[in-house]
C-alpha positions in Angstrom: 4.6 71.4 -77.5 7.7 71.2 -79.7 9.8 70.2 -76.6 7.4 67.4 -75.7 7.6 66.1 -79.4 11.5 66.2 -79.2 11.5 64.1 -75.9 9.0 61.6 -77.4 11.2 61.2 -80.5 14.4 60.8 -78.4 12.7 58.2 -76.3 11.6 56.1 -79.3 15.0 56.3 -80.8 16.7 55.4 -77.5 14.2 52.4 -77.1 14.9 51.3 -80.6 18.7 51.5 -80.0 18.4 49.4 -76.8 16.3 46.8 -78.6 18.9 46.6 -81.2 21.7 46.2 -78.7 19.8 43.4 -77.0 19.1 41.7 -80.4 22.9 41.8 -81.4 23.9 40.5 -77.9 21.4 37.5 -78.3 22.7 36.7 -81.7 26.5 36.8 -81.1 26.9 35.9 -77.5 28.6 32.5 -76.9 26.5 30.1 -75.1 27.6 27.2 -73.1 24.9 24.6 -73.8 26.0 21.0 -74.1 29.5 19.3 -74.3 30.6 15.7 -74.7 33.3 14.6 -72.4 34.1 11.5 -74.6 32.8 10.1 -77.9 29.5 8.2 -77.7 30.1 4.5 -77.8 27.6 1.7 -78.8 27.4 -1.1 -76.4 26.3 -3.8 -78.9 28.4 -3.8 -82.0 25.9 -6.3 -83.7 22.1 -6.1 -83.1 19.0 -7.7 -84.5 16.0 -5.7 -85.8 13.4 -5.0 -83.1 16.0 -5.0 -80.3 17.2 -2.1 -78.3 20.5 -0.5 -79.2 22.3 0.8 -76.0 24.8 3.6 -76.2 26.9 5.3 -73.5 27.0 9.1 -73.5 29.1 11.1 -71.2 28.2 14.9 -71.3 27.7 18.1 -69.4 24.4 20.0 -69.9 24.3 23.8 -69.2 20.6 24.4 -70.2 17.4 22.9 -68.8 15.6 21.7 -72.0 17.0 20.1 -75.0 15.2 18.6 -78.1 16.9 15.4 -79.1 16.5 13.8 -82.6 18.1 10.4 -83.5 18.8 9.0 -86.9 20.2 5.7 -88.2 22.5 6.5 -91.0 24.0 4.3 -93.8 23.4 5.5 -97.4 19.9 6.3 -96.3 18.8 8.3 -93.2 16.2 6.6 -91.0 14.8 9.3 -88.5 13.1 8.7 -85.3 10.8 11.0 -83.5 12.2 14.0 -81.7 12.3 13.8 -77.9 12.2 16.8 -75.5 14.6 16.1 -72.6 14.2 18.2 -69.4 16.8 17.5 -66.7 18.8 19.5 -64.3 22.1 21.1 -65.5 25.2 19.3 -64.7 27.4 16.4 -65.9 26.1 12.9 -66.5 27.4 9.5 -67.7 24.5 7.3 -68.6 23.4 4.4 -70.9 20.5 5.3 -73.3 18.5 3.0 -75.6 16.7 3.2 -78.9 14.7 0.4 -80.5 16.0 -0.7 -83.9 13.0 -0.5 -86.4 11.9 -3.7 -87.9 12.1 -2.1 -91.3 15.8 -1.3 -91.0 17.7 -3.5 -93.5 20.9 -5.4 -92.5 23.8 -3.1 -92.9 26.4 -1.1 -91.0 25.1 2.2 -89.4 26.0 5.0 -87.2 23.6 6.7 -84.8 23.4 10.4 -85.3 22.2 12.3 -82.3 21.2 16.0 -83.0 20.6 18.2 -79.9 18.7 21.5 -80.6 18.6 24.1 -77.9 16.6 27.4 -78.0 18.8 29.8 -76.0 16.7 32.9 -76.5 13.8 34.1 -78.8 16.2 34.8 -81.7 18.6 32.0 -81.5 18.7 28.2 -81.7 21.9 26.2 -81.3 22.3 22.7 -82.9 24.9 20.2 -81.9 25.5 17.0 -83.8 27.1 13.9 -82.4 27.8 10.6 -84.1 28.3 7.2 -82.5 30.8 4.6 -83.6 29.7 2.0 -86.2 27.3 -1.0 -85.4 25.8 -3.7 -87.5 22.1 -4.5 -87.8 21.4 -8.2 -88.8 18.4 -10.0 -89.6 16.8 -12.7 -87.4 
């Protein structure tokens, strides 16, 4: 009886130790998720409210799903809805667009792109990229 309890105790301790090792590995392991090959550039340096702002992004993606949040930043931050992007891993160079909100006042802005990647149950990696400056003008 005592021998069985010792084996059960040893098994529980071993299982706990293995779980702790997996958790530590998940928390400290360096993950290759998303890399820019060149800075993000804005196609139109001047744009009117309500139009689409186009930007060129050259990146390599090493994970399947990324949540992207885009914000217009001057002295105030104007956030757009987060978008979940699912595409194959690999390198891409593409032109993306975002509509300039009608309520955005005339000023000089940057577009901040925040990519959030959940790499495992314990860790989420966030990467932040800024475009070059552009100007929003009224009609």
